[in-house]
mmCIF file of the N, C-alpha and C atoms, coordinates in Angstrom:
data_MODEL
# 
_entry.id   MODEL 
# 
loop_
_atom_site.group_PDB 
_atom_site.id 
_atom_site.type_symbol 
_atom_site.label_atom_id 
_atom_site.label_alt_id 
_atom_site.label_comp_id 
_atom_site.label_asym_id 
_atom_site.label_entity_id 
_atom_site.label_seq_id 
_atom_site.pdbx_PDB_ins_code 
_atom_site.Cartn_x 
_atom_site.Cartn_y 
_atom_site.Cartn_z 
_atom_site.occupancy 
_atom_site.B_iso_or_equiv 
_atom_site.pdbx_formal_charge 
_atom_site.auth_seq_id 
_atom_site.auth_comp_id 
_atom_site.auth_asym_id 
_atom_site.auth_atom_id 
_atom_site.pdbx_PDB_model_num 
ATOM 1   N N  . MET A 1 1  ? 0.853   -1.177 0.000  1.00 0.00 ? 1  MET A N  1 
ATOM 2   C CA . MET A 1 1  ? 0.000   0.000  0.000  1.00 0.00 ? 1  MET A CA 1 
ATOM 3   C C  . MET A 1 1  ? 0.897   1.237  0.000  1.00 0.00 ? 1  MET A C  1 
ATOM 4   N N  . ALA A 1 2  ? 0.546   2.215  -0.794 1.00 0.00 ? 2  ALA A N  1 
ATOM 5   C CA . ALA A 1 2  ? 1.352   3.434  -0.920 1.00 0.00 ? 2  ALA A CA 1 
ATOM 6   C C  . ALA A 1 2  ? 1.216   4.299  0.324  1.00 0.00 ? 2  ALA A C  1 
ATOM 7   N N  . ASP A 1 3  ? 2.287   4.984  0.647  1.00 0.00 ? 3  ASP A N  1 
ATOM 8   C CA . ASP A 1 3  ? 2.287   5.884  1.805  1.00 0.00 ? 3  ASP A CA 1 
ATOM 9   C C  . ASP A 1 3  ? 1.550   7.167  1.434  1.00 0.00 ? 3  ASP A C  1 
ATOM 10  N N  . GLN A 1 4  ? 0.451   7.476  2.107  1.00 0.00 ? 4  GLN A N  1 
ATOM 11  C CA . GLN A 1 4  ? -0.378  8.638  1.810  1.00 0.00 ? 4  GLN A CA 1 
ATOM 12  C C  . GLN A 1 4  ? -0.033  9.838  2.680  1.00 0.00 ? 4  GLN A C  1 
ATOM 13  N N  . HIS A 1 5  ? 0.957   9.739  3.534  1.00 0.00 ? 5  HIS A N  1 
ATOM 14  C CA . HIS A 1 5  ? 1.292   10.818 4.465  1.00 0.00 ? 5  HIS A CA 1 
ATOM 15  C C  . HIS A 1 5  ? 2.107   11.890 3.745  1.00 0.00 ? 5  HIS A C  1 
ATOM 16  N N  . HIS A 1 6  ? 1.638   13.120 3.766  1.00 0.00 ? 6  HIS A N  1 
ATOM 17  C CA . HIS A 1 6  ? 2.337   14.248 3.149  1.00 0.00 ? 6  HIS A CA 1 
ATOM 18  C C  . HIS A 1 6  ? 2.932   15.100 4.263  1.00 0.00 ? 6  HIS A C  1 
ATOM 19  N N  . SER A 1 7  ? 4.230   15.140 4.341  1.00 0.00 ? 7  SER A N  1 
ATOM 20  C CA . SER A 1 7  ? 4.877   15.873 5.427  1.00 0.00 ? 7  SER A CA 1 
ATOM 21  C C  . SER A 1 7  ? 5.075   17.351 5.107  1.00 0.00 ? 7  SER A C  1 
ATOM 22  N N  . ASP A 1 8  ? 4.742   17.800 3.875  1.00 0.00 ? 8  ASP A N  1 
ATOM 23  C CA . ASP A 1 8  ? 4.942   19.202 3.509  1.00 0.00 ? 8  ASP A CA 1 
ATOM 24  C C  . ASP A 1 8  ? 3.913   20.127 4.144  1.00 0.00 ? 8  ASP A C  1 
ATOM 25  N N  . HIS A 1 9  ? 2.750   19.610 4.477  1.00 0.00 ? 9  HIS A N  1 
ATOM 26  C CA . HIS A 1 9  ? 1.665   20.441 5.011  1.00 0.00 ? 9  HIS A CA 1 
ATOM 27  C C  . HIS A 1 9  ? 1.893   20.755 6.485  1.00 0.00 ? 9  HIS A C  1 
ATOM 28  N N  . VAL A 1 10 ? 1.745   22.029 6.816  1.00 0.00 ? 10 VAL A N  1 
ATOM 29  C CA . VAL A 1 10 ? 1.821   22.459 8.215  1.00 0.00 ? 10 VAL A CA 1 
ATOM 30  C C  . VAL A 1 10 ? 0.423   22.916 8.594  1.00 0.00 ? 10 VAL A C  1 
ATOM 31  N N  . HIS A 1 11 ? -0.154  22.288 9.609  1.00 0.00 ? 11 HIS A N  1 
ATOM 32  C CA . HIS A 1 11 ? -1.523  22.587 10.011 1.00 0.00 ? 11 HIS A CA 1 
ATOM 33  C C  . HIS A 1 11 ? -1.676  24.063 10.375 1.00 0.00 ? 11 HIS A C  1 
ATOM 34  N N  . GLY A 1 12 ? -2.683  24.707 9.770  1.00 0.00 ? 12 GLY A N  1 
ATOM 35  C CA . GLY A 1 12 ? -2.953  26.113 10.058 1.00 0.00 ? 12 GLY A CA 1 
ATOM 36  C C  . GLY A 1 12 ? -2.219  27.090 9.171  1.00 0.00 ? 12 GLY A C  1 
ATOM 37  N N  . SER A 1 13 ? -1.476  26.618 8.176  1.00 0.00 ? 13 SER A N  1 
ATOM 38  C CA . SER A 1 13 ? -0.685  27.522 7.342  1.00 0.00 ? 13 SER A CA 1 
ATOM 39  C C  . SER A 1 13 ? -1.348  27.856 6.003  1.00 0.00 ? 13 SER A C  1 
ATOM 40  N N  . MET A 1 14 ? -2.475  27.255 5.702  1.00 0.00 ? 14 MET A N  1 
ATOM 41  C CA . MET A 1 14 ? -3.134  27.477 4.416  1.00 0.00 ? 14 MET A CA 1 
ATOM 42  C C  . MET A 1 14 ? -3.829  28.836 4.389  1.00 0.00 ? 14 MET A C  1 
ATOM 43  N N  . ASP A 1 15 ? -3.699  29.534 3.261  1.00 0.00 ? 15 ASP A N  1 
ATOM 44  C CA . ASP A 1 15 ? -4.369  30.821 3.084  1.00 0.00 ? 15 ASP A CA 1 
ATOM 45  C C  . ASP A 1 15 ? -5.821  30.547 2.680  1.00 0.00 ? 15 ASP A C  1 
ATOM 46  N N  . ILE A 1 16 ? -6.769  30.914 3.534  1.00 0.00 ? 16 ILE A N  1 
ATOM 47  C CA . ILE A 1 16 ? -8.171  30.567 3.294  1.00 0.00 ? 16 ILE A CA 1 
ATOM 48  C C  . ILE A 1 16 ? -9.022  31.781 2.946  1.00 0.00 ? 16 ILE A C  1 
ATOM 49  N N  . ARG A 1 17 ? -8.395  32.882 2.555  1.00 0.00 ? 17 ARG A N  1 
ATOM 50  C CA . ARG A 1 17 ? -9.175  34.085 2.227  1.00 0.00 ? 17 ARG A CA 1 
ATOM 51  C C  . ARG A 1 17 ? -10.129 33.850 1.067  1.00 0.00 ? 17 ARG A C  1 
ATOM 52  N N  . ALA A 1 18 ? -9.702  33.123 0.054  1.00 0.00 ? 18 ALA A N  1 
ATOM 53  C CA . ALA A 1 18 ? -10.584 32.846 -1.081 1.00 0.00 ? 18 ALA A CA 1 
ATOM 54  C C  . ALA A 1 18 ? -11.774 31.993 -0.643 1.00 0.00 ? 18 ALA A C  1 
ATOM 55  N N  . HIS A 1 19 ? -11.525 31.041 0.243  1.00 0.00 ? 19 HIS A N  1 
ATOM 56  C CA . HIS A 1 19 ? -12.616 30.205 0.750  1.00 0.00 ? 19 HIS A CA 1 
ATOM 57  C C  . HIS A 1 19 ? -13.609 31.034 1.554  1.00 0.00 ? 19 HIS A C  1 
ATOM 58  N N  . GLU A 1 20 ? -13.091 31.935 2.366  1.00 0.00 ? 20 GLU A N  1 
ATOM 59  C CA . GLU A 1 20 ? -13.969 32.781 3.184  1.00 0.00 ? 20 GLU A CA 1 
ATOM 60  C C  . GLU A 1 20 ? -14.806 33.710 2.306  1.00 0.00 ? 20 GLU A C  1 
ATOM 61  N N  . ARG A 1 21 ? -14.205 34.276 1.247  1.00 0.00 ? 21 ARG A N  1 
ATOM 62  C CA . ARG A 1 21 ? -14.963 35.143 0.332  1.00 0.00 ? 21 ARG A CA 1 
ATOM 63  C C  . ARG A 1 21 ? -16.034 34.354 -0.407 1.00 0.00 ? 21 ARG A C  1 
ATOM 64  N N  . THR A 1 22 ? -15.703 33.136 -0.826 1.00 0.00 ? 22 THR A N  1 
ATOM 65  C CA . THR A 1 22 ? -16.677 32.302 -1.521 1.00 0.00 ? 22 THR A CA 1 
ATOM 66  C C  . THR A 1 22 ? -17.837 31.954 -0.609 1.00 0.00 ? 22 THR A C  1 
ATOM 67  N N  . PHE A 1 23 ? -17.544 31.593 0.636  1.00 0.00 ? 23 PHE A N  1 
ATOM 68  C CA . PHE A 1 23 ? -18.602 31.252 1.587  1.00 0.00 ? 23 PHE A CA 1 
ATOM 69  C C  . PHE A 1 23 ? -19.465 32.462 1.893  1.00 0.00 ? 23 PHE A C  1 
ATOM 70  N N  . ALA A 1 24 ? -18.847 33.638 2.060  1.00 0.00 ? 24 ALA A N  1 
ATOM 71  C CA . ALA A 1 24 ? -19.614 34.864 2.319  1.00 0.00 ? 24 ALA A CA 1 
ATOM 72  C C  . ALA A 1 24 ? -20.525 35.170 1.137  1.00 0.00 ? 24 ALA A C  1 
ATOM 73  N N  . GLY A 1 25 ? -20.041 34.973 -0.084 1.00 0.00 ? 25 GLY A N  1 
ATOM 74  C CA . GLY A 1 25 ? -20.872 35.184 -1.266 1.00 0.00 ? 25 GLY A CA 1 
ATOM 75  C C  . GLY A 1 25 ? -22.020 34.196 -1.327 1.00 0.00 ? 25 GLY A C  1 
ATOM 76  N N  . PHE A 1 26 ? -21.749 32.955 -0.954 1.00 0.00 ? 26 PHE A N  1 
ATOM 77  C CA . PHE A 1 26 ? -22.795 31.940 -0.940 1.00 0.00 ? 26 PHE A CA 1 
ATOM 78  C C  . PHE A 1 26 ? -23.888 32.291 0.068  1.00 0.00 ? 26 PHE A C  1 
ATOM 79  N N  . VAL A 1 27 ? -23.494 32.726 1.256  1.00 0.00 ? 27 VAL A N  1 
ATOM 80  C CA . VAL A 1 27 ? -24.471 33.103 2.283  1.00 0.00 ? 27 VAL A CA 1 
ATOM 81  C C  . VAL A 1 27 ? -25.275 34.305 1.820  1.00 0.00 ? 27 VAL A C  1 
ATOM 82  N N  . ARG A 1 28 ? -24.613 35.305 1.236  1.00 0.00 ? 28 ARG A N  1 
ATOM 83  C CA . ARG A 1 28 ? -25.299 36.499 0.742  1.00 0.00 ? 28 ARG A CA 1 
ATOM 84  C C  . ARG A 1 28 ? -26.312 36.124 -0.347 1.00 0.00 ? 28 ARG A C  1 
ATOM 85  N N  . MET A 1 29 ? -25.909 35.257 -1.280 1.00 0.00 ? 29 MET A N  1 
ATOM 86  C CA . MET A 1 29 ? -26.806 34.834 -2.345 1.00 0.00 ? 29 MET A CA 1 
ATOM 87  C C  . MET A 1 29 ? -27.994 34.053 -1.777 1.00 0.00 ? 29 MET A C  1 
ATOM 88  N N  . THR A 1 30 ? -27.742 33.198 -0.791 1.00 0.00 ? 30 THR A N  1 
ATOM 89  C CA . THR A 1 30 ? -28.810 32.419 -0.179 1.00 0.00 ? 30 THR A CA 1 
ATOM 90  C C  . THR A 1 30 ? -29.830 33.324 0.498  1.00 0.00 ? 30 THR A C  1 
ATOM 91  N N  . VAL A 1 31 ? -29.373 34.359 1.183  1.00 0.00 ? 31 VAL A N  1 
ATOM 92  C CA . VAL A 1 31 ? -30.281 35.298 1.842  1.00 0.00 ? 31 VAL A CA 1 
ATOM 93  C C  . VAL A 1 31 ? -31.123 36.025 0.796  1.00 0.00 ? 31 VAL A C  1 
ATOM 94  N N  . TRP A 1 32 ? -30.493 36.498 -0.288 1.00 0.00 ? 32 TRP A N  1 
ATOM 95  C CA . TRP A 1 32 ? -31.237 37.193 -1.344 1.00 0.00 ? 32 TRP A CA 1 
ATOM 96  C C  . TRP A 1 32 ? -32.291 36.290 -1.982 1.00 0.00 ? 32 TRP A C  1 
ATOM 97  N N  . VAL A 1 33 ? -31.908 35.070 -2.315 1.00 0.00 ? 33 VAL A N  1 
ATOM 98  C CA . VAL A 1 33 ? -32.851 34.151 -2.959 1.00 0.00 ? 33 VAL A CA 1 
ATOM 99  C C  . VAL A 1 33 ? -34.004 33.823 -2.022 1.00 0.00 ? 33 VAL A C  1 
ATOM 100 N N  . THR A 1 34 ? -33.709 33.628 -0.748 1.00 0.00 ? 34 THR A N  1 
ATOM 101 C CA . THR A 1 34 ? -34.757 33.342 0.229  1.00 0.00 ? 34 THR A CA 1 
ATOM 102 C C  . THR A 1 34 ? -35.736 34.509 0.330  1.00 0.00 ? 34 THR A C  1 
ATOM 103 N N  . CYS A 1 35 ? -35.225 35.727 0.384  1.00 0.00 ? 35 CYS A N  1 
ATOM 104 C CA . CYS A 1 35 ? -36.095 36.902 0.453  1.00 0.00 ? 35 CYS A CA 1 
ATOM 105 C C  . CYS A 1 35 ? -36.945 37.044 -0.800 1.00 0.00 ? 35 CYS A C  1 
ATOM 106 N N  . ILE A 1 36 ? -36.360 36.800 -1.950 1.00 0.00 ? 36 ILE A N  1 
ATOM 107 C CA . ILE A 1 36 ? -37.120 36.893 -3.208 1.00 0.00 ? 36 ILE A CA 1 
ATOM 108 C C  . ILE A 1 36 ? -38.222 35.843 -3.244 1.00 0.00 ? 36 ILE A C  1 
ATOM 109 N N  . VAL A 1 37 ? -37.914 34.622 -2.832 1.00 0.00 ? 37 VAL A N  1 
ATOM 110 C CA . VAL A 1 37 ? -38.919 33.560 -2.827 1.00 0.00 ? 37 VAL A CA 1 
ATOM 111 C C  . VAL A 1 37 ? -40.052 33.880 -1.860 1.00 0.00 ? 37 VAL A C  1 
ATOM 112 N N  . ILE A 1 38 ? -39.719 34.391 -0.678 1.00 0.00 ? 38 ILE A N  1 
ATOM 113 C CA . ILE A 1 38 ? -40.758 34.772 0.287  1.00 0.00 ? 38 ILE A CA 1 
ATOM 114 C C  . ILE A 1 38 ? -41.611 35.904 -0.280 1.00 0.00 ? 38 ILE A C  1 
ATOM 115 N N  . GLY A 1 39 ? -40.972 36.871 -0.932 1.00 0.00 ? 39 GLY A N  1 
ATOM 116 C CA . GLY A 1 39 ? -41.719 37.966 -1.565 1.00 0.00 ? 39 GLY A CA 1 
ATOM 117 C C  . GLY A 1 39 ? -42.666 37.463 -2.645 1.00 0.00 ? 39 GLY A C  1 
ATOM 118 N N  . ILE A 1 40 ? -42.209 36.527 -3.456 1.00 0.00 ? 40 ILE A N  1 
ATOM 119 C CA . ILE A 1 40 ? -43.065 35.955 -4.500 1.00 0.00 ? 40 ILE A CA 1 
ATOM 120 C C  . ILE A 1 40 ? -44.238 35.207 -3.877 1.00 0.00 ? 40 ILE A C  1 
ATOM 121 N N  . LEU A 1 41 ? -43.983 34.453 -2.839 1.00 0.00 ? 41 LEU A N  1 
ATOM 122 C CA . LEU A 1 41 ? -45.061 33.706 -2.177 1.00 0.00 ? 41 LEU A CA 1 
ATOM 123 C C  . LEU A 1 41 ? -46.087 34.645 -1.561 1.00 0.00 ? 41 LEU A C  1 
ATOM 124 N N  . ILE A 1 42 ? -45.632 35.739 -0.952 1.00 0.00 ? 42 ILE A N  1 
ATOM 125 C CA . ILE A 1 42 ? -46.572 36.710 -0.366 1.00 0.00 ? 42 ILE A CA 1 
ATOM 126 C C  . ILE A 1 42 ? -47.373 37.362 -1.482 1.00 0.00 ? 42 ILE A C  1 
ATOM 127 N N  . PHE A 1 43 ? -46.745 37.734 -2.579 1.00 0.00 ? 43 PHE A N  1 
ATOM 128 C CA . PHE A 1 43 ? -47.459 38.324 -3.709 1.00 0.00 ? 43 PHE A CA 1 
ATOM 129 C C  . PHE A 1 43 ? -48.511 37.354 -4.259 1.00 0.00 ? 43 PHE A C  1 
ATOM 130 N N  . MET A 1 44 ? -48.131 36.091 -4.403 1.00 0.00 ? 44 MET A N  1 
ATOM 131 C CA . MET A 1 44 ? -49.082 35.095 -4.921 1.00 0.00 ? 44 MET A CA 1 
ATOM 132 C C  . MET A 1 44 ? -50.265 34.926 -3.970 1.00 0.00 ? 44 MET A C  1 
ATOM 133 N N  . ALA A 1 45 ? -49.985 34.960 -2.660 1.00 0.00 ? 45 ALA A N  1 
ATOM 134 C CA . ALA A 1 45 ? -51.066 34.797 -1.689 1.00 0.00 ? 45 ALA A CA 1 
ATOM 135 C C  . ALA A 1 45 ? -52.010 36.010 -1.733 1.00 0.00 ? 45 ALA A C  1 
ATOM 136 N N  . LEU A 1 46 ? -51.475 37.216 -1.872 1.00 0.00 ? 46 LEU A N  1 
ATOM 137 C CA . LEU A 1 46 ? -52.301 38.421 -1.906 1.00 0.00 ? 46 LEU A CA 1 
ATOM 138 C C  . LEU A 1 46 ? -53.047 38.557 -3.235 1.00 0.00 ? 46 LEU A C  1 
ATOM 139 N N  . ALA A 1 47 ? -52.437 38.164 -4.324 1.00 0.00 ? 47 ALA A N  1 
ATOM 140 C CA . ALA A 1 47 ? -53.053 38.300 -5.628 1.00 0.00 ? 47 ALA A CA 1 
ATOM 141 C C  . ALA A 1 47 ? -54.178 37.292 -5.836 1.00 0.00 ? 47 ALA A C  1 
ATOM 142 N N  . ASN A 1 48 ? -54.135 36.228 -5.124 1.00 0.00 ? 48 ASN A N  1 
ATOM 143 C CA . ASN A 1 48 ? -55.155 35.186 -5.284 1.00 0.00 ? 48 ASN A CA 1 
ATOM 144 C C  . ASN A 1 48 ? -56.336 35.362 -4.335 1.00 0.00 ? 48 ASN A C  1 
ATOM 145 N N  . SER A 1 49 ? -56.268 36.338 -3.433 1.00 0.00 ? 49 SER A N  1 
ATOM 146 C CA . SER A 1 49 ? -57.358 36.468 -2.456 1.00 0.00 ? 49 SER A CA 1 
ATOM 147 C C  . SER A 1 49 ? -58.435 37.418 -2.879 1.00 0.00 ? 49 SER A C  1 
# 
């Protein structure tokens, strides 16, 4: 079996700024989509009454 241990990696040394920006964008997009969907549902409920 091949040795899978990589000794070059130092725990905590990875630059995660791109990951944090991507996650922040994902959360922002999720909030916007949720608000739009709720707005559409409220409009549909009011327009049908």
